ZAMARDO-962492 format. One line per field, with one value per residue (C-alpha): x, y, z. Coordinates in nm, 4 decimals, padded with zeros to 6 digits. Layout:
residues N
xx <- c(X,...)
yy <- c(Y,...)
zz <- c(Z,...)
end
This chain:
residues 511
xx <- c(01.6634,01.8140,01.5091,01.2965,01.4463,01.4828,01.1605,01.0009,01.3177,01.1407,00.7771,00.8662,00.9973,00.7402,00.5743,00.7613,00.4698,00.3229,00.5275,00.5812,00.1735,00.1948,00.4952,00.3948,00.1750,00.3784,00.6017,00.3299,00.2196,00.6182,00.7382,01.0399,00.9198,00.7894,01.0947,01.2085,00.9545,01.1631,01.4241,01.1156,01.2531,01.6118,01.5494,01.3371,01.5784,01.8354,01.6192,01.5574,02.0022,01.9953,01.7504,01.8368,02.2863,02.1196,01.9072,02.2550,02.4832,02.2521,02.2145,02.5743,02.6442,02.4190,02.5608,02.9138,02.7526,02.5970,02.9671,03.1679,03.3235,03.4034,03.4262,03.2358,03.1084,02.8062,02.9160,03.1903,02.9255,02.7190,03.0020,03.1073,02.7334,02.6697,02.2748,02.1530,01.9728,01.6881,01.5203,01.8015,01.6137,01.7914,01.6536,01.8737,02.1652,01.9208,01.7784,02.0761,02.2572,01.9019,01.9463,02.3205,02.1159,01.8898,02.1525,02.3506,02.0681,02.0144,02.3083,02.1975,01.8933,01.8341,01.5796,01.5682,01.2983,01.1495,01.2142,01.1297,00.8334,00.9321,01.2533,00.9940,00.7939,01.1439,01.2224,00.8139,00.8791,01.2046,01.0355,00.7084,00.9172,01.1715,00.8315,00.5764,00.9325,00.9807,00.6039,00.5862,00.8243,00.4867,00.2024,-00.0443,00.1546,00.2303,-00.1910,-00.2552,-00.0256,-00.1545,-00.5143,-00.3006,-00.2404,-00.5603,-00.6777,-00.4717,-00.5974,-00.9278,-00.9038,-00.7026,-01.0389,-01.2611,-01.0587,-01.0406,-01.4165,-01.4540,-01.1371,-01.0147,-01.0593,-01.1831,-01.1361,-01.4357,-01.3431,-01.1955,-01.5127,-01.7984,-01.9651,-01.8844,-01.9775,-02.3152,-02.1191,-01.8762,-02.0810,-02.3115,-01.9744,-01.8699,-01.4981,-01.4836,-01.1516,-00.8672,-00.5916,-00.3937,00.0222,00.1097,-00.2694,-00.3844,-00.6825,-00.7913,-00.6207,-00.4887,-00.7087,-00.3916,-00.1677,-00.5378,-00.5256,-00.1728,-00.1686,-00.5216,-00.3239,-00.0703,-00.3820,-00.6266,-00.5023,-00.4439,-00.8066,-00.8809,-00.6518,-00.8037,-01.2294,-01.1240,-00.8796,-01.2465,-01.4946,-01.2536,-01.2727,-01.6509,-01.7266,-01.4811,-01.6587,-01.3651,-01.3217,-01.1318,-01.4565,-01.2707,-01.1685,-01.1183,-00.8920,-00.5846,-00.6793,-00.9096,-01.0189,-01.1066,-01.3557,-01.5077,-01.5405,-01.7925,-02.1188,-02.3627,-02.4492,-02.1209,-02.0701,-02.2785,-02.2489,-01.8922,-01.9861,-02.2109,-01.8456,-01.6928,-02.0210,-01.9930,-01.5856,-01.6311,-01.9026,-01.6874,-01.3840,-01.5820,-01.7509,-01.3985,-01.3189,-01.5874,-01.5890,-01.1685,-01.1869,-01.5387,-01.3045,-01.0109,-01.2664,-01.3403,-01.0137,-01.0087,-00.5934,-00.4918,-00.1709,-00.2983,-00.5959,-00.3346,-00.1233,-00.4125,-00.5034,-00.1303,-00.1182,-00.4493,-00.3270,-00.0248,-00.1784,-00.4129,-00.1651,00.0274,-00.2331,-00.3414,-00.2309,00.0195,-00.2324,-00.4236,-00.1723,-00.1402,-00.5698,-00.4991,-00.2584,-00.4664,-00.7769,-00.5741,-00.3861,-00.7843,-00.9519,-00.6103,-00.6918,-01.0596,-00.9298,-00.7301,-00.9868,-01.2558,-00.9749,-00.8980,-01.2521,-01.2606,-00.8845,-00.9231,-01.2207,-00.8951,-00.6012,-00.7980,-00.8558,-00.5184,-00.3193,-00.5953,-00.4749,-00.4214,-00.1109,-00.2702,-00.6172,-00.6999,-00.8770,-00.7684,-00.4729,-00.4279,-00.1998,-00.1649,-00.0787,00.1728,00.3474,00.3678,00.5489,00.7949,00.8445,00.8259,01.0799,01.3828,01.4173,01.4017,01.6944,01.8395,01.8914,02.0108,02.2662,02.3328,02.3321,02.3458,02.5324,02.3888,02.0469,01.9070,01.7570,01.4077,01.0791,01.3741,01.2711,00.8762,01.1033,01.3714,01.2166,01.0496,01.4002,01.6485,01.4469,01.1943,00.8848,00.7564,00.3762,00.3271,00.3349,00.5835,00.2875,00.1497,00.3193,00.4546,00.4737,00.7250,00.8603,00.6120,00.7929,00.9462,01.2761,01.3505,01.1475,01.4286,01.7049,01.6380,01.6406,01.8494,02.0790,02.1543,02.2440,01.9100,01.8254,01.9712,01.8978,01.5247,01.6079,01.7268,01.4644,01.1461,01.5095,01.4884,01.0869,00.9937,01.3172,01.1072,00.8097,00.9679,01.1369,00.7655,00.6091,00.8946,00.8518,00.5143,00.3455,00.0440,-00.2400,-00.4928,-00.8424,-00.8240,-00.5257,-00.4820,-00.2183,-00.3770,-00.7464,-00.9076,-00.6926,-00.3926,-00.3596,-00.6002,-00.2404,-00.1303,00.1748,00.3927,00.2348,00.4170,00.1450,-00.0704,-00.3498,-00.3266,00.0094,00.0209,-00.2623,-00.1049,00.1747,-00.0006,-00.2390,00.1172,00.3252,00.0180,-00.0095,00.3611,00.3863,00.0613,00.2825,00.5418,00.3255,00.2011,00.4699,00.6525,00.4135,00.2839,00.4428,00.4419,00.6952,00.9737,00.8282,00.5213,00.2495,00.0414,00.4116,00.3315,00.2097,00.5063,00.7467,00.4433,00.4349,00.8079,00.7691,00.4617,00.6633,00.9937,00.7885,00.6279,00.9432,01.0714,00.8002,00.8636,01.2329,01.1394,00.9088,01.1377,01.3945)
yy <- c(-01.5536,-01.4508,-01.6236,-01.4345,-01.1478,-01.1634,-01.2731,-00.9137,-00.7781,-00.9152,-00.8241,-00.4865,-00.5178,-00.6302,-00.3466,-00.0943,00.0298,00.1496,00.2986,00.5415,00.5875,00.6933,00.8939,01.0929,01.3275,01.4658,01.5702,01.6551,01.9399,01.9788,02.2260,02.2126,02.0054,01.7218,01.7344,01.4443,01.2512,01.2289,00.9625,00.7135,00.7261,00.6338,00.4001,00.1950,00.1292,00.0271,-00.2087,-00.3797,-00.3511,-00.5345,-00.8137,-00.8868,-00.8790,-01.1385,-01.3746,-01.3776,-01.4880,-01.7236,-01.8867,-01.8669,-02.0748,-02.3160,-02.3430,-02.3752,-02.6434,-02.8259,-02.8179,-02.9659,-02.6604,-02.6041,-02.3393,-02.3387,-02.2000,-02.0533,-01.9280,-01.7051,-01.5627,-01.4851,-01.3376,-01.1187,-00.9514,-00.7027,-00.6768,-00.4109,-00.1281,-00.0345,-00.1790,-00.2068,00.0185,00.2407,00.4860,00.4689,00.7137,01.0404,00.9791,00.9274,01.2261,01.4776,01.3356,01.4619,01.8062,01.8670,01.8223,02.0563,02.2944,02.2769,02.5094,02.7139,02.8077,03.1548,02.9511,02.5572,02.6342,02.8330,02.5206,02.2838,02.1970,02.1841,01.8691,01.7402,01.6696,01.5457,01.2650,01.1359,01.1535,00.9317,00.6827,00.6355,00.5866,00.2215,00.1464,00.1356,-00.0595,-00.2731,-00.4104,-00.4460,-00.7414,-00.9673,-00.9387,-00.8609,-00.5618,-00.4294,-00.4053,-00.2728,00.0177,00.0924,00.0848,00.4319,00.6066,00.5678,00.6256,00.9168,01.0202,01.0386,01.1989,01.4951,01.5328,01.5252,01.7171,01.9459,01.9718,02.1496,02.3383,02.4627,02.8370,02.8495,03.0388,03.2512,03.3900,03.1480,02.9456,03.0845,02.7763,02.6711,02.9330,02.8114,02.4782,02.6773,02.8799,02.6545,02.4151,02.4832,02.6301,02.4003,02.3015,02.6333,02.7202,02.4798,02.5326,02.6344,02.6454,02.8765,03.0169,02.7024,02.5155,02.6764,02.4759,02.4608,02.2101,02.0038,02.0022,01.9364,01.5923,01.4427,01.3982,01.1583,01.0038,01.0355,00.8990,00.5991,00.5772,00.6712,00.3227,00.0496,00.1969,00.1072,-00.2204,-00.3834,-00.2465,-00.4279,-00.6962,-00.7595,-00.7318,-01.0876,-01.3396,-01.4941,-01.3143,-01.4601,-01.4245,-01.2736,-01.5745,-01.8117,-02.0882,-02.0552,-02.4211,-02.5247,-02.8092,-02.5308,-02.3235,-02.6557,-02.7568,-02.4128,-02.3914,-02.1332,-01.8678,-01.9088,-01.7742,-01.5253,-01.4131,-01.3523,-01.1544,-00.9286,-00.8853,-00.7501,-00.5393,-00.4053,-00.2991,-00.1147,00.0266,00.1942,00.2785,00.4931,00.6653,00.7395,00.8382,01.0348,01.2283,01.3177,01.4052,01.5784,01.7747,01.7808,01.9618,02.2533,02.3776,02.4977,02.4433,02.5601,02.3490,02.0163,02.0582,02.0823,01.8295,01.5480,01.6945,01.6337,01.2498,01.1144,01.0868,00.9507,00.6926,00.5737,00.5438,00.3250,00.1369,00.0042,-00.2053,-00.1263,-00.1467,00.1129,00.3412,00.5573,00.5084,00.7206,00.9517,01.0556,01.1200,01.3031,01.5012,01.5395,01.6910,01.9180,02.0479,02.1323,02.1994,02.5297,02.6230,02.6702,02.9092,03.0750,03.1659,03.2316,03.3608,03.5990,03.5033,03.1855,03.4188,03.5959,03.2803,03.1384,03.4225,03.5263,03.5792,03.2729,03.3593,03.5363,03.5044,03.8287,03.9855,04.2926,04.1866,03.9972,04.0330,03.8622,03.5135,03.4336,03.7903,03.6947,03.3526,03.4714,03.7420,03.4909,03.2507,03.5740,03.5862,03.2515,03.1793,03.4704,03.2651,03.0163,03.2158,03.3540,03.0601,02.7211,02.4144,02.4768,02.6257,02.8883,02.6138,02.4767,02.6928,03.0045,03.1480,03.2633,03.5117,03.6041,03.7037,04.0170,04.1533,04.0131,03.9676,04.2141,04.1814,04.4552,04.3521,04.1415,04.3965,04.2926,04.1830,03.9595,03.6057,03.3862,03.0540,02.8898,02.9190,02.8266,02.5699,02.2409,02.1912,02.5736,02.5320,02.2617,02.3466,02.7033,02.4431,02.2114,02.3238,02.2527,01.9140,01.8646,01.9061,01.6609,01.3937,01.5513,01.5145,01.1472,01.0552,01.0873,00.9397,00.5904,00.6271,00.6164,00.3746,00.1168,00.1414,00.1635,-00.2067,-00.2950,-00.2348,-00.3474,-00.7201,-00.7504,-00.8330,-00.6873,-00.8240,-00.9627,-01.1465,-01.4765,-01.5866,-02.0273,-02.0549,-01.9311,-01.8867,-01.7863,-01.5947,-01.5703,-01.2099,-01.1216,-01.2060,-00.9791,-00.9949,-01.2859,-01.3492,-01.1290,-01.1213,-00.9621,-00.6808,-00.5979,-00.5444,-00.3384,-00.1205,-00.0358,00.0441,00.3287,00.4393,00.5489,00.6854,00.8401,01.0593,01.0404,01.2844,01.5024,01.5664,01.6809,01.8857,02.0735,02.1480,02.3395,02.5875,02.5175,02.3112,02.1066,02.1437,01.9070,01.8562,02.0192,01.7621,01.6125,01.5775,01.1666,01.0462,01.1323,00.9595,00.6774,00.6918,00.6486,00.3535,00.1312,00.2152,00.0283,-00.2033,-00.3224,-00.4006,-00.6101,-00.7976,-00.8201,-00.9608,-01.1776,-01.3043,-01.3640,-01.4698)
zz <- c(04.6766,04.3685,04.1435,04.3021,04.2369,03.8713,03.8357,04.0214,03.7571,03.4013,03.5749,03.6433,03.2966,03.1022,03.2127,03.1170,02.9123,03.2248,03.3667,03.1561,03.0846,03.4364,03.4029,03.0628,03.2440,03.4685,03.1119,02.9525,03.1656,03.2884,03.6208,03.7509,04.0808,03.8805,03.6217,03.8093,03.6254,03.2945,03.4695,03.4232,03.0384,03.1663,03.4851,03.1965,02.9912,03.2276,03.3856,03.0325,02.9961,03.3525,03.2646,02.9423,03.0831,03.3601,03.1566,02.9529,03.1872,03.3106,03.0179,02.8968,03.2724,03.2033,02.8751,03.0361,03.3280,02.9845,02.8440,03.1310,03.2162,02.8945,02.6711,02.3697,02.1397,02.2192,02.5306,02.3877,02.1656,02.4607,02.6492,02.3411,02.2496,02.5099,02.6000,02.3771,02.6315,02.3950,02.0353,01.7224,01.4642,01.1184,01.3424,01.6679,01.4775,01.4321,01.7354,01.9283,01.7144,01.7888,02.2070,02.2519,02.0613,02.3099,02.5672,02.4152,02.4037,02.7688,02.8067,02.4560,02.6688,02.8307,03.0899,03.1421,03.3085,02.9498,02.6947,03.0364,02.8837,02.4829,02.6346,02.8549,02.5431,02.3383,02.6295,02.6775,02.2774,02.2749,02.5589,02.3443,02.0253,02.2100,02.4199,02.0838,01.8649,02.2406,02.2113,01.8990,01.8724,01.9298,01.7193,01.9717,02.1217,01.7204,01.7195,02.0493,02.0130,01.6711,01.8625,02.1466,01.8169,01.6649,01.9718,02.0748,01.7478,01.8495,02.2378,02.0884,01.7924,02.0881,02.2890,02.0022,01.9609,02.2993,02.3435,02.0162,01.9276,01.6345,01.3296,01.2027,00.9100,00.6625,00.5934,00.6072,00.5984,00.8713,01.1327,01.1790,01.3046,01.5424,01.6654,01.8975,01.9853,02.3935,02.5018,02.7558,02.8319,02.9086,03.0716,02.9720,03.0107,02.6358,02.5561,02.8165,02.5154,02.3624,02.1024,01.8012,01.5410,01.2844,01.5244,01.5986,01.2841,01.2184,01.4720,01.2984,00.9751,01.1265,01.1362,00.9880,00.6310,00.8425,00.9175,00.5742,00.4316,00.7360,00.6410,00.2588,00.3295,00.5839,00.2795,00.0308,00.3240,00.3111,-00.0284,-00.1360,-00.1353,00.0139,00.3439,00.6476,00.9837,01.2516,01.5641,01.1961,01.2443,01.0127,00.7888,00.6340,00.8764,01.1893,00.9045,00.7989,01.1121,01.1919,01.1415,00.9507,01.2922,01.3803,01.0086,00.9896,01.3938,01.2771,00.9445,01.1817,01.3703,01.0912,01.0259,01.3604,01.3017,00.9419,01.0630,01.4365,01.2269,00.9781,01.2943,01.3644,01.0573,01.0050,01.3413,01.2924,00.9423,01.0394,01.3060,01.0717,00.7976,01.1228,01.1954,00.8846,00.8527,00.4456,00.5652,00.6379,00.3570,00.0872,00.2033,00.2400,-00.1425,-00.2705,-00.0570,-00.1349,-00.4572,-00.4032,-00.2015,-00.4870,-00.7363,-00.5161,-00.3798,-00.7520,-01.0117,-01.2338,-01.5535,-01.3252,-01.2350,-01.6211,-01.6414,-01.2979,-01.4126,-01.6889,-01.5221,-01.2327,-01.4863,-01.6656,-01.2696,-01.2544,-01.5671,-01.5399,-01.1599,-01.2983,-01.5091,-01.2383,-01.0004,-01.2376,-01.3269,-00.9184,-00.9017,-00.6823,-00.4187,-00.4297,-00.3304,-00.0772,00.0601,00.0831,00.2088,00.4419,00.7833,01.0647,01.2758,01.4986,01.6646,01.7171,01.4113,01.4711,01.4385,01.1171,00.8565,00.5536,00.6542,00.3434,00.3218,00.7496,00.7382,00.4547,00.6901,01.0197,00.7314,00.7097,01.0619,01.1221,00.9364,01.1110,01.4439,01.2008,01.0949,01.4177,01.6464,01.3256,01.5287,01.9004,01.8148,02.0622,02.2831,02.3240,02.2834,02.2501,01.9347,02.0478,02.3696,02.1657,01.7902,01.9485,02.0892,01.8470,01.4854,01.5073,01.2705,01.0441,01.0282,01.3778,01.6913,01.9794,02.1898,01.9809,02.0336,01.7618,01.9293,01.6502,01.2555,01.1000,00.9256,01.0833,00.9282,01.0169,01.4162,01.4058,01.3516,01.5630,01.8863,01.8119,01.5405,01.1750,01.3359,01.5062,01.1715,00.9873,01.2339,01.2484,00.7914,00.9159,01.1256,00.8004,00.4941,00.7797,00.7923,00.4100,00.3670,00.6051,00.4145,00.1137,00.2005,00.3321,00.0356,-00.1845,00.0303,-00.0370,-00.2900,-00.4436,-00.2659,-00.5092,-00.3315,-00.5486,-00.7084,-00.7636,-00.5191,-00.2357,-00.2329,00.0451,00.3129,00.2974,00.2165,00.4244,00.7155,00.9804,00.9048,00.8400,00.4463,00.1716,00.0337,00.3597,00.2342,00.5618,00.6285,00.2850,00.4018,00.7665,00.5203,00.2722,00.5737,00.8102,00.5510,00.4479,00.7780,00.7214,00.3908,00.4430,00.7899,00.6347,00.3816,00.6140,00.8376,00.5694,00.6335,00.9576,01.2121,01.5085,01.7133,01.8548,02.1876,02.1943,02.3426,02.0039,01.8429,02.0872,01.7778,01.5466,01.7420,01.8073,01.4234,01.4102,01.6398,01.4481,01.1185,01.2772,01.4894,01.1458,00.9352,01.2713,01.1921,00.8081,00.9586,01.1485,00.9317,00.6333,00.9071)
end
């Protein structure tokens, strides 16, 4: 009976991602009655702990029986090591601090019901992070997590086409396209009048650099004379046994994958451009040269720096010649959706940032509570440039917003997440040598291995794309925000989970 019960629990534990997916809609669109769905996340963790501890006890008992009652060293070690409830990552300490501050925010908020959407989003984010990391322990699970991440980004882009409240006064070149896009999605919780273009762009910028990196890597793969075909064996004998028509078939399959990736990247980039978010434009424009410099061989980087310096000079001359038009575009309004409520964007942001700093000074250790700043701003910290009838959803800076929601300890945890993620990416990059396409020791295929091989082109491509998305969004977050707990913020937790999972894969490969 115990064996059947344990087998059932193990099967339920292996489907942890399914239970999280079933509970996700209730946590994305919460209400007091649906808030019980948040219990699914700790329930899944406790189930995993119970299964692991039961397996450890069973293994320890078997070792003891094999040792004829004598206390073996292996059994002693098993008995002294507690089972891990969650996957161990360098981000766990920061996540624990942030989770504690979310609990503190329940006490700090003036109304738990008003803060519930963001709190529920944070619980979902924690669950998504550890689910992605746990699935990433297997190569296939990590790839499925990557596909889910890209698919989620494509879904946001598709929803953005039919549900965004588009700008019409920034880049008039896009007006003929925007005017023909129907707005079919309205009335959603938190986006009753449609999605804000800046928030859509802030979500897509997590995904776009990764899709660009994958597209470029696949193009290099197609051009390489020693590319590995899809489904190829890992040894030369398996390759030699293939017929010409099989090689052609797998070659066309690779071409099909490249065409699909390019089409998906173009679609996401088109929606990203239509959002006309200046902060996301600047973030991506600053990130792409950094990624190119990192990806290039060391001997090419100095030439690239000289070329970038020349381009910067030319761009500066062009901007100086059209400075007035550029100034109007940069400082134009996007803080209010209604043109009648337009204000100077840069001056308006400076005013909002000053009010956010006042709020942090008043609530330094606990924060105001999640999602509270938008409610208390008109009463406690009134603005001069915007009327009290206009709701400002966030502080237009993710770091200030994190401090407002979770206090300075929450801000420290948020910054530590970025530092930990970039540290893991740097460690992955240093671990993998530069993937020359052809070498004397490894003329074919090794550089396209997915995880374990240190010379993996794929591993470096994924690390570069994930890091690029994180860096681009960080720059975007200096002047705008996808607040912690927001619905598109699930992508942030998936990025962190994929990075932590990739590093765990690299550690396992070297061990």
